[in-house]
N, C-alpha and C positions, 0 to 999 in steps of 0.2 A: 343351474344358474349359467347366465349366460357370458357367455368366453369375451375380454372388454380389451379390445384393440391395446396393450400399454405401452407398447416404444411412441418416446417422442416424436410427431414428425411435428413439419412446418404447416400452420395451416393456413388460414389468408391474413393473420398475426405476424408470427414469429418470422424472420427473415426482411423483413419489410423495415425501410429505413420511415419510422415513423419519429415525428417531432418528440421532443421531452411534454410527458404533460404536467411537467411544473415551470415551462416554461415561461409562460402570460404572468404564471403568478410571480416568480423571481422579478422580471422587466418590470414590472407593472407598482414592485413592495409591498405585493399584497405578502405574498411568503413569511411568515415568522418563526423566527429563530429564537435558541434557547434566551440567550439575552434581550432577545424580547419582552420577555413576560415579566407582568409586575403586579403582583398584589399587593393589596392593602396593606400599609404599614409594611412596606421592603426600605430595608438596610442596606445601604452599598458597602460592599467591603475593598480593601485593597492594603496586597501585604506590602511591608518596607523589605525589600529587597538587597544583601550586602552587596557588599561593593567591596569587597577584597575575596578570595577566592579559598584562605585560610586559615584558621584563627580561632580569636574567640570575639563575643562581641563583649565588651566592658563597661559601655554606659548606654540608658534609651532614656532620653526626658518625658518621659510616659505620662507625667502632670503639665508640662505645657502644653502636649498635644489632645490629652485626654481635657482642658482648660478650654481651647477651641468651641464656641457653642454650637456648632455640626458633628461634634464626633461623639457618638454615643462608649464605644468602648475600646483600647486595644488590648490583646490579647499580645502579650509575652512568653517564653517559657517560665517566667516566676507564676505566670496566674490561668496557663493553658488549660483547660477542664481534660477529667478524665476521659482517656481514649480507648476504651475495649479492647480495639484488634491491635498488636503488636505494630506499628510500623514499619518494622526492624522485617519482619515477615513479608508471605505471598500472597495472598489470600486465593488468587487466580490464576491461570499460565498466563495471562496477560494482566504482570503486575510488576512493580518495583519495589526495592525499601523506598521511602518517601520521608520526609523531611517535614517532619510538622511542629516545631517550637520542641522536641524533645529538650534541649540542653540550650547553650549559648556556644556553639562549635559552631564554627564554619565553616564547611567544607566544598562549596564551589564558590562563584561570585553570582549574583543573581537569585539564590539560597532565599527563602521569606525567612526574617527574623523578626517580624513581627505582621497583628495581623490590626488594621485600623477599620473600625467598624464607625460608620458617620451618616447622615438624614442625605446627603447626593451626593454622586462624585468627589464635585469642587472639595467641598469639607475631606473627605476622604484620603484625599491629593496632599491637602494642607494639612492635616494630620501626620501623613508620614514626613515631609517635609521637617515636619517640627519635631520628629523622634532623637532626631542627631546623632545617628548612629557613633561610639565610640569603638577601634577596634585594637586589640593586642594580635596582630597579625604576624602572620609566617611566612616565609618564602613560599609561592605557590609554585607549583610541577604545571604546569599548562604543553611540555611537548612531550613527544616522545620519545623514550629513554630507552637504548639499548640497552644498557645495563642493569634497567631493572624490567627485563621484559622476563617473565613470567610463563610456562604452557600453561594453557587453556585447558582445564578439566570437561570434558562433556556432563552436559546437566541436564538438557533440556532448552526453554527457551531463552535465547542469547546465548549460551555457551557450547558453540562450534566443537564438533569433535574433530581429532585427525583420521586423514587416510590414508589410506595405503594401501595398492593393488599393484603386485610384480613384484619383481627385485627392483627395485629403483637403484641401489649402487649399480647393479650389474648396466642393468640399459641405460646409465652416465660411461661406462665404459664401452659400450657398445656403438657411442654417436664416434660418427667422422667429424660432426660440424658441431659444434656447441654454442648456447647463447645464456648469457650471467647478467642478468638486470634489474636494477631496482627502483621499481615507480612507486610516487605518494597520491595519497588523493588526503583531499584538507574537511578539516568538522564541516558542515553543512547543519542549515535550521531549517527545521519544518514552518512556512510561511502561511499557510494554508491567511485566504484571503481572512474570513473567522478567526479570533483568537479564539484560547480556552477561556471556557465562559458554566459560570453554575446558576442557576438560582434556587435557593433549597426552602423548603417551606417545612414545618415539623405539627403534627396533629396527633397529641400524644404521641405515642412510640413509634405514630408511621409517618414516616417520611416522602417528601414526591420532591421530587427532582427537575427540572428541565435543565437538559445540558448536551450538549453536543457526543455523541458517542456514538461509533463504528463497531460497539457489540453492547448492545441493551442486558441483555439476561446473563452477560456475566460483570458487567459493572453493576448492576444490581447487586449480584451476589456479595462481589467486594466491597460494595459500602454496606451491605450490611453485616456481616462481616468487622467491620473498621469500629461500627456502634451497635455490636450487640444486640441488633436484631434479629428478629426472622426475611429471609429474603422476600415472601411474599410483603412485607410490612413497607415494602420499598417499589414506589413506583417512577416509570423512569419517562419523557418526555423529551425525543429527539427530533423533529418535526423533520426542520433540515439542516446540514451541516453542510457551514462554508469552507471544507474544504478538510482532509483530514490528514491523509497522507500516512496513517501509521498512530501517528501521534497520537490519537483521537480514541485512540482502542483500549488507553492507559487509563489511570484512575491515578489523579496527582495530587499532592501537597498539597496546596493553595487552595482546593476543592477538599479536600475534607478539608480545611480549616475551618473554609465559608460554612458548610455541612455545620462543625462543632458551633461556629456562632450561633448560628440560628437555631441549634437544640439551647445552648445556654440561655441567651440574650427572648427567644419566646418569640421571634420576628422573623418572617424569613427576611433570607438574605442574597442578594446581587452580587459577582463578581463574574466582571470580565477582565482577562489580561491584557496591562497594554502589550504594544508588538515590544518592547524591550524587556520583558518578562519572560517571552518565548523562548528567551536564548539561557536558557540554563536548567526549571524544573519538569518543560515536557518533553524530554527527549532530543533527539538531532541523530544525526551520521556520524559515527563515530571518523576520526583519523586515522588513512590506513600507511604503511608502508610496508610492501610487496616484495620480494622478492621473486623474479622467477628464474629457474634455467634450467631450458631446452637444449632436447639434442636429438638430431636427425643421422640417419646411416648414407651409404649415397646415391641410393633412390631418393632419397627424401624426405621417408619417413619417420615418423616420431617414432622417439628410443626413450626418450624420456621426457614429462612435465610435471616439476616438480614447483610449485606454488608453495610457498610460504608467508601467509601475511600477523604483521605487527597491528596492535589496534590500540585503541584509547580505549578505557573503563574507568568509572568515577571511581572514587576511595572510597564506599559505600559497597559498591554493588555490580553484578557483573551479569551486564554486557555486553558483547563483542560481533562487530563488524562481521560476518560471516564470509568474508571476501574472498578465501584459499577453496573455497567451495566451486565458484566460478570455474575453477579446472576439469571438476570431475565429469561434466555431463555434455562432453563438445565434441569433441578429439582423440581416434584413437590412436594410444600411443601404447606401448610394452608396458611399462611400469607408469604409474601416477603417483605420483603421492602430493598432499594439501595437510596442511601444519597450521595451527591458527599460534598467537601469540599473544599475552596482551599486556599494557603496562598499566599502571594505577595514575590516575591524575586528577587535580583540583577542579574538577569540571561536572554537572549533572550528568543522570546516569546514557549516556546514550540506550539508542531505543530505533525500534524498526521505520525505515524513512522509505517509500516507494524506491522497492526492487533494492530491499537490503541486504548485502552481498553478492547479489548477480551485480549492481549497479557498479560500483568500487571494484570488485573483482575481476569482471568483462574488460572493464576499463584495463586497465592495468595486459590481464591474457592478448584482449584483443592487439594492441600496441606488437607486446612482446613474439606474436604471429606474424604479424607485420616486419618487423625486424628481421628474424628467423626468415624468413621468403625473402629477404631481402638479403640475407648472407647466402641463401641457396643461389640466389639471380631468378628466383623463380616469380611472377605474378600471384601477387596476397592472395587471390580467387582461387586461383589455378593450386599453390597453395594448403588451402585449407581443402580444396575437394579432391587430395592426396591424400588428404590427411580424417575423411570424412569419416562419422564412425555407421558402422549399420546397426548395431547394440552399446547401449550404455555402457560408456568407458568404463566408468569403477565399478561397474556388479556385473555387465553382460548380460542386463534386462534384456528383453526386447520392448522397442516400444510400443506405446499405446497407437502410438500416428506421428510421423514424424514428414512433414513434405518440404524438407528444410534446401534439399536440392531445387525442386522446384522457385522458393525462394529466394537461390542466389541467382537461377537463370533471369528468372521475368525482372527479379531486381536490378541485375547489371545489364539486361534490354533494354529497361525503362529509362535507367540513365546515363548509356552511353558504355557503358564502361571496357572495353574490346576499344576503342582506338588511346585509352590510358598507355602512355612511355611508360617506361617500367625505370625509368630513373628521373630521379629530379629535377626540379627548375626549372623543368622542360616546355610549360606552359603559362602562358600570359593574357589577358585580354588589353585590347583598343587600349584601354588607360595605361598599359604600362602595369597593371599589378599582375604579381604572380600567381599564379593555379593552378592548388593545388587536389587531387580526389584518394579519397581515401574510404577502409569498407570496414565494418566489423559485423561477425555474427550474432545475434541476438538470442537467446535463453531464459526462459523462465520457467518456475518449475507450476505445474496447474495441480495445484492439492485442492482440497475439500472438505469442508468443517461439518460437522452438525444442523440441523435445522429442524420443523414446525413448522406446519399452515393448516389455514383454514380455509373452507370454500364453504358460499353459501348459495345455493340455488335458488332465484325467489321464484311464486308463481309467474311473475307476467315474464318469467323468461331472461328478465338479468340476472346478471351473479353479483354477493359480496364475495372479494377476497383477502385473505390476514397474514401477514405477518410480521413482528417485530424487526422489518429489514432497517439498512442503512442506505443512506443515499448523499455521497458524498458531494454530487456534483457531479457525476459522474450518470445520471441518467437512467440509475438499477430500476427506479419505479417503473419507470415506462420498460424495460426490457422482459423485466417482472413480471406487470402485467400483460407483457404479450405474451407470455410462457403460459402465461392462466387462464388467460383465454384460449389460447389452444385446445389447451389439455379440457377444457369444458366445452370445447364444438364451438363458443359464441366470437362474434363482431366484438372489438375492444371494445368498440361506445357503448356495448353493454356490457362491463365487467370494472365495478367500482374496485379500488386497492386499496385498504387502508395497509398502515404500516406508520413505524417511527415511535409507538410505546409500549414497553414492557408489556401491560398485562395481555398483547394479541401473545401468537405463536413464539416462540423460541424463533427468529429468523438467521440468526447464526454468525459468524461474524464479519465483518466486513474491512477483509483484506487479503493479499497472497493474492491475489488475482482469483480466489475460489467465492466470492458471492453471491454470481449469478448463477451456476455451475449449486454450489450448496441450498440458498434460498428458493432459486428457481426450480429445483430437483424436489424438495418440497411441497411448492405450489402446484408443480405438474402431479404428483402422488393425490395433493388432496383434492384439486381436480375430477384424475379416474377415480377417485372413491365417489366421489356422485357420481356419475357417469355410470358408475358400476348401479348402484343402485337405483338409479332412473330406469337402467336397463333391465331388472330382476323386476322392480313395478308392471315397465311394460310388456316384458314379455311372460309376465302371470295374468296379464288384463285380456279377456277375449273380443274385448271393444279395439284393443291395438291393432294396427297393421302388423305388430312385429310379434303378437300373442303366438305361441308356440313354439320360437325359435329355438329352442334350448339351448345350445354350446355354439349355432351360428355366432361370425364373429362381427359384435354389433359396435359402432363407432360411432360418432356425433361430429357434425358439423354443421355452421350457419344457425345453430338451435335447432335440429333434429336431430334425434338417435334414424339412423337406420342401419338394414343391412349387407353389409363388406358385396358378397357376391348376387342381389339384388338390390340397390338403391332405391328401388320404384313401392316399397315396402320402405317407408318412414315416417314417423311422427313428430310436429313440434314439443318443444317441450314442455309452454303449456298445456296442450292439450291435455299427455298424459298427467300433472298433475292436479287439474284443473279436476279427473273426475276417481281423482285419490285424497276427492278432502280438501287444495288447493293450502296445502300444505308448503314450508318451504324443506327441500332437501339439504343436510350440510354433510363433509366429510371431511376427515384430517386425514394428512397426509403426512412423510418425515423421511429427510436424506440422509446418509453416511455414506461413505466410500467403505467398502469392505476392508478390514487390514488385508485380506487374503488378496482382493485387485490386487492394492499398492504395490507389493510383493511382490505378482506374477509379471508386471511391466513397468516398465518407465514413463512418466506422464511428466510431457514440458510444452511448453509453446515455444516457438521458434522462430526466428527473422533473418533476415540481411538489411544492414543499411547502409547505402553510399554516400559520401558527402563530395560537397568538392566547395572547398574556401578559398580566398584570395587576400592576399596577403600584402599589405603595403609595401615594397622592398624597401623603406629608406624609414617610414615612423614605425612598422612593424606590429600596424593593427592589423587585428583578424575579422572577416567578415564569414562567416557560412552564408552560399550562398543558393545550396541546394541539398537538400537531403531526400533521397528515396528509400522509404524502406518499405521490403517487403515482407506479411509474416503469415504463418499459417495457425492459427492457436480453435480447430475444430470446425465445430459450424458457431457460426454468426445470427444472435438473435437479433440484432439489432444494425445493417452497415454503419447508419449514420452514427449509434452512441456510438461502435466500433471506433471507427474512425476516428472520431473526436479523441475518443481516449490515447489512441495510437497516435495523433498529432500532440497530441500533452505531455506523452513518453518523450516523445523524442527533443521536443521543447528543452523539458526538465534535464535532455542530454546536451544540449546545448548551455543549459548555465549550469551542469557540472564541467564540463568540456573546458568555461571560459569564464564564469561568472560568479559562480558561487564560492565563500570563502569565507567562513567566521576569523576574524583576527584577537588575539590574546595579549594584552597587554603581559607584557611578563613580569612586570613590577607588581600587579595587583591581580593579574590572573583573570579582568573584567574582558569581557568582549567589548571590542573596541567601535565593532558595525550592528550595534542592535539595532537595525534600524535598515525599512525599504530606503535609503537614502545610501547608505555605506557598504550596506547588503545586497550586492546585489546579484539581480535575475533576472533571463533574459525578458524583453519587452515585444509589444510587436515590431519595431522596427531593427530587430534581432533577427527575426526571422521573415524573410524575403522570398522562400520557396520552398516550398514541402512537401510533397508526396506522398499517400500512402497506398498500399497493395494487398491486399487478403486472399489467402488463397484459402481454398475448400480443402477441409479435410473429412472425412468418412471416419470417426473413432468410434467404436463400436466398446472399448474397457473403461475408458478415461469415467462416465457415468452416462446413465439415462440419458439424458442429455444431447450429451455428444457435444458440450462444449468445455474449455478450457481456461477460457479467462483472457484477458487486453492490458488490465490496469495498469502494467508496470515493462511488460516487456520492451516496450518502444524505449527507456531509456537503455536497456542494456543493449550491445553494440552502437550506440549514437556515440555514445563517447570515444570511444574508441577508434571508430570510424573519426571525426572529429580529429584528434590524436595525429592517424595515421596520414590526412591530406594538409596537416600541417606539415609535418616533413614531406612529405609531394610536394609542399608548392615553394619548400624554403633550404632543401635540405640536409634543415636541425632538427635533431630528435631529442622533444623535451620529456620529458621522465616524471613531469609532476602533475598533476590538474587541481584547480584549474591553470592554463596555459594563458600566460599571462605577458604585453609586449615587454618585458624589462627582461622573461626570463627569454624570449626570441632576441633583445640586443646585447643580452650578455651575450649569447654563443658565438 
């Protein structure tokens, strides 16, 4: 059997800034999203959301709603059909306990208390209005309360464990300078352009779903469990996603109710949540209150880094923002401690939101590091370099790769950090605005899930590659096609990529910045399997120039097989296949990180973000005028798309630092700003100067592709950098995010 060149290498495709394959379809309106599906006989569903956060529903005017000529049915706890899967249980790793009209209890504002099915969306909306719900309300719990806090017990997804490395009390005692500060972060809600949706249709006991999903196979398993049918009876189409950010990996109560309604009524049902209903049943980043206690010795080395996070969860489930984990992987210290505590509130269950844990945790950590540097009289970058970790602090494991020093150096040089005055309020622009410079370190893990893929080489030298991957708008389908094309040794234009449907091999989970490594690894394996088969045919064929190659290394490039040590011996794919029946060749592949690899090395992306802000000295309005981010994330498959992801992450950092915050009415528990008018996110006018630098890393340990992921690391580091820049401009240290005008005026 010939030996095939297995390790992934950049060919003519990977490493190139290819434009997104789906770009034209999206800008011309040809791209079909889940809610664009419209089977015959379609009914429209709309949830009636609770207007209180705690209590009971005492009355619904069902007769009046059903008297509307367009309303077909109203589902309530009194008539909700049986659901095989208990909604208080969790069928998959990415599942929460959900609210599906189990009873008349209200556990959070926005919880579905009824569902109206109608012939048109307008009739459904009018039916919801006619229900006129009445409540027996109780006082809601919507703010973090230390007295109600309890230790978070580890238990998997969303339940982070406490971590201790070293003697923390002795480390505190050894400090000659100490810092004890508390930072808070506000609750934030996923606000993808495409809200959650589903179109459900039953054919007997077979369920057909059009549903935006970040985890197609896992979602099928969850819905099969809820409805008591074999998983193979569920098909899920997720052609395009208009953003996900973590929320679309998890089944929601409204989606389950819509599917249940379709089964009961025998007609397809479409549900697309209005924007206001995204604030409740679909997850969010929970509020945190984080206490950091740092100590340094006479040489400015950290003796103690002690990080405690108090975070919200719902009254009926457990997901806690793992914020304190951010302190485990960055800075060398004699002792590290991370602890997590929870408070049960009358809110929807929080969930993973872009850079869960690290986004909120690094915001507090990076500001605390700046405060410690200020106390020591050191430049913030110099202080971080003094405490640079050569091995992962919390475990002592070596890094699979770590080019953070290069990120610091390149980012600082491009930004002009050397010209930064040490003390605050020293810089103004020509208009008299206060100018401040701040920095933050970026860190995010490089996980890997499990995935499968299939590749088919056609007799005409083209190929079809398939995996049920998800593209949330980040360009995954383009980058994955580039990986597959290089594995097959074909130009990209000769490779057709099929994805977004559960009938295809499981592409794993699009989340945690691990999707390209996971699905890409499976596609690489599938392409390599095809080339292995092709090489076996060619080397056994007396008519082939490759005949008799034995164990010589055979590789593929530009639609040809060739011998690595004698490239004159080569043959086109089409010729090889033509002499052997003209049949296609199909190969399969899978990808997963061996557990022992994850134990041997610490695997993370790293980066450094430098921020410039300008602050009106009288009005205290803040503008982020420059952001320079330098990031090391292994090998970059598509620089254009990677830069776009890093830009997006940094813009999210602007939002978290200055804009995003959900406000709860303390009387009702309702979110007061549940729309894009009151819930502020950055717009183009808020982003005036953005620059991304990427640092190349060769990482032989993280996966066969040598890639890590860039989807989330841009958020981390950016929030703290902006907070630190505001202090440098004003001399005022604000320990809450987002930082508001009134915070600066009050200081």
